[in-house]
N, CA, C and O atoms as a MOPAC input file, in Angstrom:
PM7 MOZYME 1SCF
protein

 N     63.99000 1    40.18200 1   -51.45900 1
 C     65.18800 1    39.51100 1   -50.95700 1
 C     65.66900 1    38.47000 1   -51.96500 1
 O     64.91700 1    37.97800 1   -52.80600 1
 N     66.93300 1    38.16600 1   -51.84200 1
 C     67.57300 1    37.21100 1   -52.72500 1
 C     67.64900 1    35.85600 1   -52.01300 1
 O     68.42900 1    35.70200 1   -51.07200 1
 N     66.85400 1    34.87200 1   -52.44700 1
 C     66.82600 1    33.59100 1   -51.73900 1
 C     68.10400 1    32.77500 1   -51.88600 1
 O     68.26300 1    31.77600 1   -51.18500 1
 N     69.02800 1    33.16400 1   -52.77800 1
 C     70.26200 1    32.40100 1   -52.93400 1
 C     71.30300 1    32.75100 1   -51.86900 1
 O     72.35500 1    32.11600 1   -51.79600 1
 N     71.01500 1    33.74500 1   -51.05500 1
 C     71.92900 1    34.11100 1   -49.97100 1
 C     71.73500 1    33.16900 1   -48.78700 1
 O     70.65100 1    32.61500 1   -48.61200 1
 N     72.77300 1    32.98200 1   -47.97400 1
 C     72.63400 1    32.12500 1   -46.78600 1
 C     71.52800 1    32.63900 1   -45.85700 1
 O     71.30600 1    33.84500 1   -45.75000 1
 N     70.84900 1    31.71700 1   -45.19700 1
 C     69.73500 1    32.08000 1   -44.30400 1
 C     70.14800 1    33.05400 1   -43.21500 1
 O     69.39200 1    33.96700 1   -42.88600 1
 N     71.34100 1    32.87500 1   -42.64500 1
 C     71.75800 1    33.79300 1   -41.57000 1
 C     71.95800 1    35.20900 1   -42.09800 1
 O     71.71700 1    36.17100 1   -41.36900 1
 N     72.39300 1    35.36000 1   -43.35100 1
 C     72.52500 1    36.69100 1   -43.93200 1
 C     71.15000 1    37.27600 1   -44.23800 1
 O     70.92200 1    38.47100 1   -44.04900 1
 N     70.24200 1    36.43700 1   -44.70700 1
 C     68.88600 1    36.91500 1   -44.99500 1
 C     68.22500 1    37.47000 1   -43.73900 1
 O     67.56700 1    38.50900 1   -43.79200 1
 N     68.39400 1    36.78700 1   -42.61400 1
 C     67.77200 1    37.27200 1   -41.38000 1
 C     68.43300 1    38.56000 1   -40.88900 1
 O     67.76000 1    39.41900 1   -40.31800 1
 N     69.73400 1    38.70100 1   -41.10400 1
 C     70.41600 1    39.94300 1   -40.73300 1
 C     69.96900 1    41.11000 1   -41.61000 1
 O     69.85900 1    42.24000 1   -41.13500 1
 N     69.71600 1    40.84200 1   -42.86800 1
 C     69.31500 1    41.89700 1   -43.79600 1
 C     68.03900 1    42.59700 1   -43.35900 1
 O     67.85900 1    43.78800 1   -43.61000 1
 N     67.17200 1    41.86800 1   -42.71700 1
 C     65.88300 1    42.43100 1   -42.29500 1
 C     66.04600 1    43.60200 1   -41.33500 1
 O     65.11400 1    44.38600 1   -41.15400 1
 N     67.20700 1    43.72700 1   -40.72500 1
 C     67.46200 1    44.79400 1   -39.76100 1
 C     67.80900 1    46.12300 1   -40.43600 1
 O     67.88500 1    47.15100 1   -39.76200 1
 N     68.01800 1    46.11600 1   -41.74500 1
 C     68.47800 1    47.29800 1   -42.45700 1
 C     67.40100 1    47.83100 1   -43.40300 1
 O     66.53700 1    47.07900 1   -43.85400 1
 N     67.45900 1    49.12100 1   -43.69800 1
 C     66.55300 1    49.69000 1   -44.70400 1
 C     66.82300 1    49.04700 1   -46.07200 1
 O     67.89800 1    48.49500 1   -46.30500 1
 N     65.85400 1    49.12500 1   -46.95200 1
 C     65.96100 1    48.45800 1   -48.25000 1
 C     67.16500 1    48.92300 1   -49.06900 1
 O     67.78600 1    48.11200 1   -49.75400 1
 N     67.50700 1    50.21500 1   -49.01100 1
 C     68.65100 1    50.68400 1   -49.79900 1
 C     69.95900 1    50.06600 1   -49.30000 1
 O     70.84700 1    49.75900 1   -50.09500 1
 N     70.07400 1    49.88800 1   -48.00000 1
 C     71.26900 1    49.24900 1   -47.43100 1
 C     71.25000 1    47.75500 1   -47.76500 1
 O     72.29100 1    47.17600 1   -48.07600 1
 N     70.08400 1    47.13700 1   -47.70200 1
 C     69.96800 1    45.72800 1   -48.07400 1
 C     70.46500 1    45.50400 1   -49.49800 1
 O     71.17200 1    44.53400 1   -49.77300 1
 N     70.09200 1    46.40400 1   -50.39600 1
 C     70.50500 1    46.27900 1   -51.79600 1
 C     72.02500 1    46.35800 1   -51.92500 1
 O     72.61700 1    45.62900 1   -52.72000 1
 N     72.65900 1    47.23700 1   -51.14900 1
 C     74.11600 1    47.35600 1   -51.19000 1
 C     74.79200 1    46.09100 1   -50.65700 1
 O     75.79700 1    45.63500 1   -51.20100 1
 N     74.22900 1    45.53700 1   -49.59300 1
 C     74.79200 1    44.31300 1   -49.00900 1
 C     74.66700 1    43.16200 1   -49.99800 1
 O     75.61800 1    42.40800 1   -50.20500 1
 N     73.50600 1    43.03000 1   -50.60200 1
 C     73.28800 1    41.95100 1   -51.57400 1
 C     74.22900 1    42.11700 1   -52.76500 1
 O     74.79200 1    41.14000 1   -53.25800 1
 N     74.39300 1    43.34100 1   -53.21800 1
 C     75.29600 1    43.60200 1   -54.34400 1
 C     76.73400 1    43.21000 1   -53.99000 1
 O     77.41800 1    42.55000 1   -54.77300 1
 N     77.17700 1    43.62000 1   -52.81500 1
 C     78.53500 1    43.27700 1   -52.38600 1
 C     78.72300 1    41.78600 1   -52.21800 1
 O     79.75300 1    41.24500 1   -52.62000 1
 N     77.75500 1    41.11400 1   -51.63800 1
 C     77.81800 1    39.67500 1   -51.41200 1
 C     77.85900 1    38.93100 1   -52.74100 1
 O     78.48600 1    37.87700 1   -52.84700 1
 N     77.20100 1    39.47100 1   -53.74200 1
 C     77.06800 1    38.79400 1   -55.03100 1
 C     78.27800 1    38.97500 1   -55.93800 1
 O     78.40100 1    38.27600 1   -56.94400 1
 N     79.16400 1    39.89000 1   -55.60600 1
 C     80.33700 1    40.14500 1   -56.45200 1
 C     81.38000 1    39.04900 1   -56.25700 1
 O     81.63700 1    38.62100 1   -55.13100 1
 N     81.97200 1    38.60300 1   -57.34700 1
 C     83.05300 1    37.61900 1   -57.17900 1
 C     84.25400 1    38.28400 1   -56.50800 1
 O     84.53500 1    39.46100 1   -56.73600 1
 N     84.93400 1    37.53700 1   -55.70400 1
 C     86.11100 1    38.04800 1   -55.00700 1
 C     87.22300 1    38.30200 1   -56.02900 1
 O     87.47900 1    37.46900 1   -56.89900 1
 N     87.86600 1    39.43800 1   -55.91600 1
 C     88.90800 1    39.77400 1   -56.89400 1
 C     90.31200 1    39.77500 1   -56.28300 1
 O     91.30000 1    39.88500 1   -57.00800 1
 N     90.40400 1    39.65300 1   -54.97100 1
 C     91.71100 1    39.65900 1   -54.30900 1
 C     91.79500 1    38.55000 1   -53.27100 1
 O     90.78600 1    37.99500 1   -52.83600 1
 N     93.01000 1    38.25100 1   -52.89600 1
 C     93.28200 1    37.42200 1   -51.72400 1
 C     94.20700 1    38.25200 1   -50.84600 1
 O     95.12500 1    38.90500 1   -51.34100 1
 N     93.96500 1    38.22400 1   -49.56400 1
 C     94.81400 1    38.98300 1   -48.65000 1
 C     95.42200 1    38.03800 1   -47.62300 1
 O     94.85900 1    36.99500 1   -47.29100 1
 N     96.57200 1    38.43200 1   -47.14000 1
 C     97.24600 1    37.64100 1   -46.11500 1
 C     98.11900 1    38.57200 1   -45.29400 1
 O     98.37900 1    39.71400 1   -45.67300 1
 N     98.56300 1    38.05400 1   -44.16300 1
 C     99.41100 1    38.85000 1   -43.27700 1
 C    100.64800 1    38.04700 1   -42.90900 1
 O    100.68800 1    36.82500 1   -43.05200 1
 N    101.64300 1    38.75700 1   -42.43700 1
 C    102.88600 1    38.13500 1   -41.99200 1
 C    102.66800 1    37.53300 1   -40.60800 1
 O    102.00400 1    38.12600 1   -39.75800 1
 N    103.23100 1    36.35700 1   -40.39500 1
 C    103.28700 1    35.77000 1   -39.06100 1
 C    104.67500 1    36.07800 1   -38.50500 1
 O    105.64800 1    35.39200 1   -38.81800 1
 N    104.75200 1    37.10800 1   -37.68600 1
 C    106.04400 1    37.55400 1   -37.16300 1
 C    106.67200 1    36.57100 1   -36.17600 1
 O    107.83300 1    36.73700 1   -35.80000 1
 N    105.93900 1    35.57000 1   -35.76000 1
 C    106.53300 1    34.55500 1   -34.89600 1
 C    107.45400 1    33.63900 1   -35.69900 1
 O    108.32700 1    32.97900 1   -35.13500 1
 N    107.25400 1    33.60100 1   -37.02900 1
 C    108.03800 1    32.70800 1   -37.87600 1
 C    108.76700 1    33.39100 1   -39.02200 1
 O    109.61000 1    32.77000 1   -39.66900 1
 N    108.46100 1    34.64700 1   -39.28300 1
 C    109.02700 1    35.29100 1   -40.45700 1
 C    109.17100 1    36.78700 1   -40.25000 1
 O    108.82200 1    37.34000 1   -39.20700 1
 N    109.69800 1    37.41700 1   -41.28700 1
 C    109.84400 1    38.87000 1   -41.27800 1
 C    109.24600 1    39.43000 1   -42.56500 1
 O    109.01500 1    38.70800 1   -43.53500 1
 N    109.00900 1    40.71000 1   -42.54300 1
 C    108.47700 1    41.39700 1   -43.72500 1
 C    109.43600 1    41.22600 1   -44.90600 1
 O    108.99600 1    40.99400 1   -46.03200 1
 N    110.72500 1    41.33700 1   -44.65700 1
 C    111.73300 1    41.21600 1   -45.70700 1
 C    111.70100 1    39.82700 1   -46.34300 1
 O    111.78500 1    39.70300 1   -47.56500 1
 N    111.58100 1    38.78300 1   -45.52100 1
 C    111.54600 1    37.41100 1   -46.04000 1
 C    110.30500 1    37.18400 1   -46.90100 1
 O    110.38400 1    36.54900 1   -47.95300 1
 N    109.16500 1    37.70200 1   -46.45800 1
 C    107.92300 1    37.53900 1   -47.21500 1
 C    108.02800 1    38.26600 1   -48.55600 1
 O    107.67100 1    37.71300 1   -49.59600 1
 N    108.50900 1    39.48500 1   -48.52800 1
 C    108.64700 1    40.25200 1   -49.77200 1
 C    109.60400 1    39.54500 1   -50.72700 1
 O    109.33900 1    39.47200 1   -51.92700 1
 N    110.69800 1    39.03300 1   -50.21300 1
 C    111.67000 1    38.32900 1   -51.06000 1
 C    111.01100 1    37.11600 1   -51.72500 1
 O    111.20900 1    36.88400 1   -52.91800 1
 N    110.23700 1    36.35100 1   -50.97300 1
 C    109.57000 1    35.17500 1   -51.53500 1
 C    108.55700 1    35.56800 1   -52.61000 1
 O    108.43700 1    34.88600 1   -53.62800 1
 N    107.83200 1    36.66200 1   -52.39100 1
 C    106.84900 1    37.11900 1   -53.37400 1
 C    107.54100 1    37.61400 1   -54.64800 1
 O    107.06300 1    37.36100 1   -55.75400 1
 N    108.65000 1    38.31100 1   -54.49400 1
 C    109.41000 1    38.80000 1   -55.65000 1
 C    109.97200 1    37.61200 1   -56.43800 1
 O    109.89200 1    37.57900 1   -57.66600 1
 N    110.54100 1    36.63600 1   -55.71700 1
 C    111.09200 1    35.45400 1   -56.38300 1
 C    110.02200 1    34.68000 1   -57.13900 1
 O    110.30400 1    34.08100 1   -58.17700 1
 N    108.80000 1    34.68800 1   -56.62700 1
 C    107.68800 1    33.99100 1   -57.28600 1
 C    107.02400 1    34.85200 1   -58.35800 1
 O    106.08900 1    34.41000 1   -59.02700 1
 N    107.50900 1    36.07800 1   -58.51700 1
 C    106.95800 1    37.03900 1   -59.49500 1
 C    105.48000 1    37.32800 1   -59.26800 1
 O    104.71200 1    37.45900 1   -60.22200 1
 N    105.08700 1    37.42500 1   -58.00700 1
 C    103.70200 1    37.75500 1   -57.68000 1
 C    103.52200 1    39.26700 1   -57.65900 1
 O    104.33500 1    39.97400 1   -57.06400 1
 N    102.47700 1    39.77100 1   -58.29500 1
 C    102.20300 1    41.21500 1   -58.30500 1
 C    101.46600 1    41.63300 1   -57.03800 1
 O    100.25600 1    41.85600 1   -57.06200 1
 N    102.17600 1    41.73400 1   -55.96500 1
 C    101.56900 1    42.03100 1   -54.67600 1
 C    101.49100 1    43.53400 1   -54.43400 1
 O    102.21500 1    44.32300 1   -55.04100 1
 N    100.59800 1    43.90000 1   -53.53400 1
 C    100.59000 1    45.25600 1   -52.98700 1
 C    100.52900 1    45.11300 1   -51.47200 1
 O    100.06600 1    44.10400 1   -50.93900 1
 N    101.00000 1    46.13100 1   -50.81100 1
 C    100.94200 1    46.16600 1   -49.34800 1
 C     99.83500 1    47.14200 1   -48.98500 1
 O     99.72900 1    48.22100 1   -49.56700 1
 N     99.02100 1    46.75700 1   -48.02800 1
 C     97.90700 1    47.61300 1   -47.63300 1
 C     98.43300 1    48.98100 1   -47.19300 1
 O     99.47500 1    49.07400 1   -46.54300 1
 N     97.71600 1    50.02200 1   -47.54700 1
 C     98.22800 1    51.37900 1   -47.29300 1
 C     98.16300 1    51.81900 1   -45.83900 1
 O     98.76600 1    52.83300 1   -45.48800 1
 N     97.44500 1    51.08600 1   -44.97100 1
 C     97.40700 1    51.49300 1   -43.56600 1
 C     97.99200 1    50.45400 1   -42.61000 1
 O     98.17400 1    50.74700 1   -41.42800 1
 N     98.28900 1    49.25200 1   -43.09500 1
 C     98.92200 1    48.24600 1   -42.23100 1
 C     99.95300 1    47.49900 1   -43.05400 1
 O     99.60100 1    46.72900 1   -43.94700 1
 N    101.20400 1    47.72000 1   -42.76100 1
 C    102.28200 1    47.18200 1   -43.58700 1
 C    102.44600 1    45.67200 1   -43.49200 1
 O    103.23100 1    45.10300 1   -44.25100 1
 N    101.74500 1    45.01000 1   -42.60200 1
 C    101.80200 1    43.55500 1   -42.52000 1
 C    100.74400 1    42.87900 1   -43.38100 1
 O    100.74400 1    41.65400 1   -43.50100 1
 N     99.84500 1    43.64800 1   -43.98000 1
 C     98.78000 1    43.09600 1   -44.81300 1
 C     99.15800 1    43.20800 1   -46.27900 1
 O     99.47300 1    44.29100 1   -46.77300 1
 N     99.12100 1    42.08000 1   -46.96500 1
 C     99.47100 1    42.00800 1   -48.37800 1
 C     98.24300 1    41.62200 1   -49.18500 1
 O     97.35200 1    40.92800 1   -48.69500 1
 N     98.20900 1    42.07800 1   -50.41900 1
 C     97.07200 1    41.82000 1   -51.30000 1
 C     97.60000 1    41.31700 1   -52.64300 1
 O     98.55400 1    41.86100 1   -53.20000 1
 N     96.95900 1    40.27300 1   -53.14000 1
 C     97.27900 1    39.72400 1   -54.45200 1
 C     96.00000 1    39.59600 1   -55.26500 1
 O     94.92200 1    39.43200 1   -54.69300 1
 N     96.10100 1    39.66700 1   -56.58900 1
 C     94.93300 1    39.33900 1   -57.40400 1
 C     94.51200 1    37.88900 1   -57.12900 1
 O     95.36300 1    37.02600 1   -56.91500 1
 N     93.23600 1    37.62900 1   -57.13500 1
 C     92.68500 1    36.31900 1   -56.75900 1
 C     93.26200 1    35.18100 1   -57.60100 1
 O     93.34700 1    34.05100 1   -57.12100 1
 N     93.65700 1    35.45200 1   -58.83300 1
 C     94.17700 1    34.37100 1   -59.68100 1
 C     95.48300 1    33.78400 1   -59.15200 1
 O     95.92800 1    32.74600 1   -59.64200 1
 N     96.10300 1    34.42100 1   -58.16800 1
 C     97.33000 1    33.90500 1   -57.56600 1
 C     97.08200 1    33.13400 1   -56.26500 1
 O     98.02900 1    32.69600 1   -55.61100 1
 N     95.81800 1    32.97100 1   -55.89400 1
 C     95.48800 1    32.32600 1   -54.61500 1
 C     96.02400 1    30.90300 1   -54.53300 1
 O     96.62800 1    30.52500 1   -53.52900 1
 N     95.81200 1    30.12800 1   -55.56100 1
 C     96.26300 1    28.73600 1   -55.52900 1
 C     97.79100 1    28.65800 1   -55.48900 1
 O     98.35000 1    27.88700 1   -54.70900 1
 N     98.46000 1    29.44100 1   -56.31500 1
 C     99.92200 1    29.42500 1   -56.35400 1
 C    100.52500 1    29.91500 1   -55.03600 1
 O    101.57000 1    29.42400 1   -54.61000 1
 N     99.86900 1    30.87600 1   -54.39300 1
 C    100.35500 1    31.37300 1   -53.10600 1
 C    100.43900 1    30.24000 1   -52.09600 1
 O    101.39000 1    30.15700 1   -51.31900 1
 N     99.43900 1    29.37000 1   -52.11300 1
 C     99.40100 1    28.26100 1   -51.15600 1
 C    100.43300 1    27.18100 1   -51.46400 1
 O    100.61100 1    26.24700 1   -50.68200 1
 N    101.11100 1    27.30900 1   -52.60000 1
 C    102.19300 1    26.40000 1   -52.93700 1
 C    103.56100 1    26.89600 1   -52.49800 1
 O    104.54100 1    26.15300 1   -52.55200 1
 N    103.63000 1    28.14800 1   -52.06200 1
 C    104.91400 1    28.71800 1   -51.62900 1
 C    105.30700 1    28.20200 1   -50.24900 1
 O    104.45000 1    27.90000 1   -49.41900 1
 N    106.61000 1    28.10400 1   -50.01700 1
 C    107.10500 1    27.66300 1   -48.71000 1
 C    106.66700 1    28.60600 1   -47.59300 1
 O    106.39600 1    28.15200 1   -46.48100 1
 N    106.59200 1    29.91700 1   -47.86700 1
 C    106.18800 1    30.85100 1   -46.80800 1
 C    104.76400 1    30.55200 1   -46.33400 1
 O    104.42700 1    30.83100 1   -45.18300 1
 N    103.93300 1    29.99400 1   -47.19900 1
 C    102.57900 1    29.58700 1   -46.80000 1
 C    102.63400 1    28.25200 1   -46.06100 1
 O    102.08800 1    28.11700 1   -44.96600 1
 N    103.29700 1    27.27000 1   -46.66800 1
 C    103.37200 1    25.92200 1   -46.08600 1
 C    104.02500 1    25.93500 1   -44.70700 1
 O    103.65900 1    25.14800 1   -43.83300 1
 N    104.99100 1    26.83200 1   -44.51600 1
 C    105.72000 1    26.90900 1   -43.24500 1
 C    105.04200 1    27.81300 1   -42.21700 1
 O    105.57700 1    28.01100 1   -41.12600 1
 N    103.87500 1    28.36400 1   -42.54800 1
 C    103.14100 1    29.20300 1   -41.60400 1
 C    103.71900 1    30.59500 1   -41.44000 1
 O    103.42100 1    31.27700 1   -40.45900 1
 N    104.54000 1    31.02500 1   -42.38300 1
 C    105.16200 1    32.34600 1   -42.28400 1
 C    104.20200 1    33.45900 1   -42.70000 1
 O    104.40300 1    34.62500 1   -42.36300 1
 N    103.16200 1    33.08300 1   -43.43300 1
 C    102.07800 1    34.00000 1   -43.76300 1
 C    100.76500 1    33.31000 1   -43.41500 1
 O    100.70100 1    32.08500 1   -43.31200 1
 N     99.72600 1    34.11100 1   -43.23700 1
 C     98.41300 1    33.57600 1   -42.88500 1
 C     97.38400 1    34.26100 1   -43.77100 1
 O     97.23100 1    35.48200 1   -43.73000 1
 N     96.67700 1    33.46500 1   -44.57500 1
 C     95.63500 1    34.02100 1   -45.43300 1
 C     94.46200 1    34.42900 1   -44.54400 1
 O     93.91800 1    33.61900 1   -43.79300 1
 N     94.09100 1    35.69000 1   -44.64600 1
 C     93.03100 1    36.24500 1   -43.79800 1
 C     92.44000 1    37.44800 1   -44.53000 1
 O     93.16900 1    38.23900 1   -45.13000 1
 N     91.12300 1    37.57900 1   -44.47800 1
 C     90.49300 1    38.72100 1   -45.14900 1
 C     90.88000 1    40.01900 1   -44.43700 1
 O     91.13100 1    40.04300 1   -43.23200 1
 N     90.91800 1    41.06800 1   -45.20700 1
 C     91.25600 1    42.37400 1   -44.63100 1
 C     90.27500 1    42.75500 1   -43.52600 1
 O     90.68000 1    43.30100 1   -42.50000 1
 N     88.99700 1    42.47300 1   -43.72500 1
 C     88.00400 1    42.83100 1   -42.70600 1
 C     88.21700 1    42.05100 1   -41.41600 1
 O     87.91400 1    42.55400 1   -40.33400 1
 N     88.73000 1    40.83900 1   -41.51500 1
 C     89.01000 1    40.04200 1   -40.32100 1
 C     90.24300 1    40.53500 1   -39.56900 1
 O     90.41100 1    40.23400 1   -38.38700 1
 N     91.10600 1    41.28900 1   -40.24600 1
 C     92.30400 1    41.83300 1   -39.59800 1
 C     91.99200 1    43.06000 1   -38.74600 1
 O     92.75300 1    43.38500 1   -37.83500 1
 N     90.90000 1    43.73500 1   -39.02500 1
 C     90.59300 1    45.01100 1   -38.38200 1
 C     90.45300 1    44.91400 1   -36.85700 1
 O     91.04800 1    45.73400 1   -36.15700 1
 N     89.69000 1    43.94600 1   -36.30300 1
 C     89.50500 1    43.94500 1   -34.83700 1
 C     90.80600 1    43.94300 1   -34.04300 1
 O     90.93100 1    44.68200 1   -33.06600 1
 N     91.76000 1    43.13700 1   -34.44200 1
 C     93.02700 1    43.08800 1   -33.71200 1
 C     93.78800 1    44.40300 1   -33.80300 1
 O     94.48600 1    44.79100 1   -32.86600 1
 N     93.65000 1    45.08300 1   -34.93000 1
 C     94.33600 1    46.36400 1   -35.11500 1
 C     93.73000 1    47.45900 1   -34.24200 1
 O     94.37600 1    48.46700 1   -33.95500 1
 N     92.48400 1    47.25200 1   -33.82500 1
 C     91.80500 1    48.26300 1   -32.99900 1
 C     92.17700 1    48.16000 1   -31.51900 1
 O     91.88200 1    49.06500 1   -30.73900 1
 N     92.81700 1    47.07000 1   -31.14000 1
 C     93.20400 1    46.89200 1   -29.74400 1
 C     94.43900 1    47.71600 1   -29.42300 1
 O     95.28900 1    47.94600 1   -30.28400 1
 N     94.52700 1    48.14700 1   -28.20400 1
 C     95.72200 1    48.83500 1   -27.72800 1
 C     96.62900 1    47.78600 1   -27.08800 1
 O     96.76400 1    47.72300 1   -25.86600 1
 N     97.24500 1    46.96700 1   -27.93300 1
 C     98.03300 1    45.84200 1   -27.44400 1
 C     99.28500 1    46.32100 1   -26.72300 1
 O     99.97000 1    47.24000 1   -27.17300 1
 N     99.56800 1    45.67800 1   -25.59500 1
 C    100.73500 1    46.00400 1   -24.78000 1
 C    101.53600 1    44.73200 1   -24.52800 1
 O    100.95000 1    43.65700 1   -24.39400 1
 N    102.86400 1    44.82900 1   -24.46000 1
 C    103.67800 1    43.64800 1   -24.15800 1
 C    103.23700 1    42.99200 1   -22.85100 1
 O    102.86800 1    43.67200 1   -21.89400 1
 N    103.28300 1    41.68300 1   -22.82800 1
 C    102.93100 1    40.85500 1   -21.66400 1
 C    101.45400 1    40.91400 1   -21.29600 1
 O    101.05700 1    40.40400 1   -20.24800 1
 N    100.64900 1    41.51900 1   -22.13200 1
 C     99.20800 1    41.58900 1   -21.87600 1
 C     98.59800 1    40.20500 1   -22.08000 1
 O     98.98900 1    39.47900 1   -22.99400 1
 N     97.64600 1    39.84600 1   -21.23500 1
 C     96.91200 1    38.59900 1   -21.38900 1
 C     95.60500 1    38.91500 1   -22.11600 1
 O     94.89800 1    39.86100 1   -21.76800 1
 N     95.30100 1    38.10800 1   -23.12900 1
 C     94.12000 1    38.34600 1   -23.95200 1
 C     93.33200 1    37.05500 1   -24.05000 1
 O     93.89900 1    35.99400 1   -24.31300 1
 N     92.04400 1    37.14100 1   -23.84100 1
 C     91.15200 1    36.00200 1   -23.99200 1
 C     90.23500 1    36.28400 1   -25.17100 1
 O     89.42800 1    37.21300 1   -25.12700 1
 N     90.35800 1    35.48700 1   -26.22300 1
 C     89.51300 1    35.63500 1   -27.40400 1
 C     88.35400 1    34.66700 1   -27.25700 1
 O     88.50900 1    33.46400 1   -27.47100 1
 N     87.20400 1    35.18500 1   -26.89500 1
 C     86.02000 1    34.35700 1   -26.62700 1
 C     85.29800 1    33.93400 1   -27.91300 1
 O     84.30600 1    33.20600 1   -27.85800 1
 N     85.79100 1    34.38600 1   -29.05600 1
 C     85.14000 1    34.02300 1   -30.31600 1
 C     86.11100 1    33.33600 1   -31.26500 1
 O     85.88900 1    33.32900 1   -32.47600 1
 N     87.16700 1    32.76800 1   -30.74300 1
 C     88.20800 1    32.18900 1   -31.58600 1
 C     87.75800 1    30.88800 1   -32.24200 1
 O     87.50900 1    29.89400 1   -31.56000 1
 N     87.65800 1    30.89900 1   -33.53200 1
 C     87.40600 1    29.71300 1   -34.34500 1
 C     87.39100 1    30.16000 1   -35.79000 1
 O     86.40200 1    30.75800 1   -36.21300 1
 N     88.39300 1    29.91700 1   -36.54700 1
 C     89.52000 1    29.01600 1   -36.33200 1
 C     90.72400 1    29.63300 1   -35.62700 1
 O     91.70500 1    28.92700 1   -35.39000 1
 N     90.69300 1    30.90000 1   -35.28800 1
 C     91.78600 1    31.51100 1   -34.54800 1
 C     92.58700 1    32.53000 1   -35.32800 1
 O     93.70400 1    32.86800 1   -34.93700 1
 N     92.04200 1    33.02400 1   -36.41700 1
 C     92.76800 1    34.00500 1   -37.23400 1
 C     93.16100 1    35.23900 1   -36.44300 1
 O     94.31400 1    35.66800 1   -36.48600 1
 N     92.20500 1    35.81300 1   -35.72100 1
 C     92.50900 1    37.03400 1   -34.96900 1
 C     93.41600 1    36.73300 1   -33.77300 1
 O     94.25800 1    37.55700 1   -33.41400 1
 N     93.25400 1    35.57800 1   -33.16300 1
 C     94.10700 1    35.20000 1   -32.03200 1
 C     95.55600 1    35.06300 1   -32.48100 1
 O     96.46200 1    35.56500 1   -31.81700 1
 N     95.77900 1    34.38700 1   -33.60300 1
 C     97.15300 1    34.24600 1   -34.09000 1
 C     97.68800 1    35.57900 1   -34.59300 1
 O     98.89300 1    35.82500 1   -34.53900 1
 N     96.80700 1    36.43400 1   -35.07800 1
 C     97.22900 1    37.77800 1   -35.49300 1
 C     97.72200 1    38.56600 1   -34.28200 1
 O     98.75000 1    39.24000 1   -34.35200 1
 N     96.99900 1    38.48400 1   -33.18600 1
 C     97.40600 1    39.17500 1   -31.95700 1
 C     98.75600 1    38.63500 1   -31.47700 1
 O     99.63700 1    39.40900 1   -31.10300 1
 N     98.91900 1    37.31400 1   -31.48700 1
 C    100.19700 1    36.72400 1   -31.06900 1
 C    101.33200 1    37.22100 1   -31.96200 1
 O    102.41800 1    37.52900 1   -31.47200 1
 N    101.08400 1    37.29900 1   -33.25700 1
 C    102.10200 1    37.78800 1   -34.19100 1
 C    102.42100 1    39.24500 1   -33.93100 1
 O    103.58700 1    39.63900 1   -33.96000 1
 N    101.39400 1    40.05500 1   -33.67600 1
 C    101.61000 1    41.47600 1   -33.42700 1
 C    102.41500 1    41.71100 1   -32.14700 1
 O    103.22900 1    42.63100 1   -32.07100 1
 N    102.17500 1    40.87000 1   -31.15200 1
 C    102.90500 1    41.00200 1   -29.88400 1
 C    104.24900 1    40.28300 1   -29.91100 1
 O    105.08500 1    40.44800 1   -29.02200 1
 N    104.43100 1    39.48400 1   -30.95200 1
 C    105.65100 1    38.67200 1   -31.12400 1
 C    105.91100 1    37.79100 1   -29.91400 1
 O    106.89100 1    37.04700 1   -29.89200 1

């Protein structure tokens, strides 16, 4: 085991075979190469976000299975947080893996949802944005 990993990850690793543990450690040890974020439809639109990214000359890509998820090279992370669309809450920086649970729900208008694991609320605000 790799003692430089957080204790909670080390204890989780024990549940997996050694080959899977090695893959997890390898993935955890890689430097992050992207930053991802999503549109907050309560405050913005896809068109407005794209326009702001184009004006800032950011080399963005849109996720191939969810058009509200955007990806930038990590070197643009600091500059992204300087844009008005970030400061005004029109976009929300969130990892792609954190976006998945909300996408798996069969969300319906006027549905009441209780997020029992909300902290800091990324998925909760994602659900609100998706339901507008």
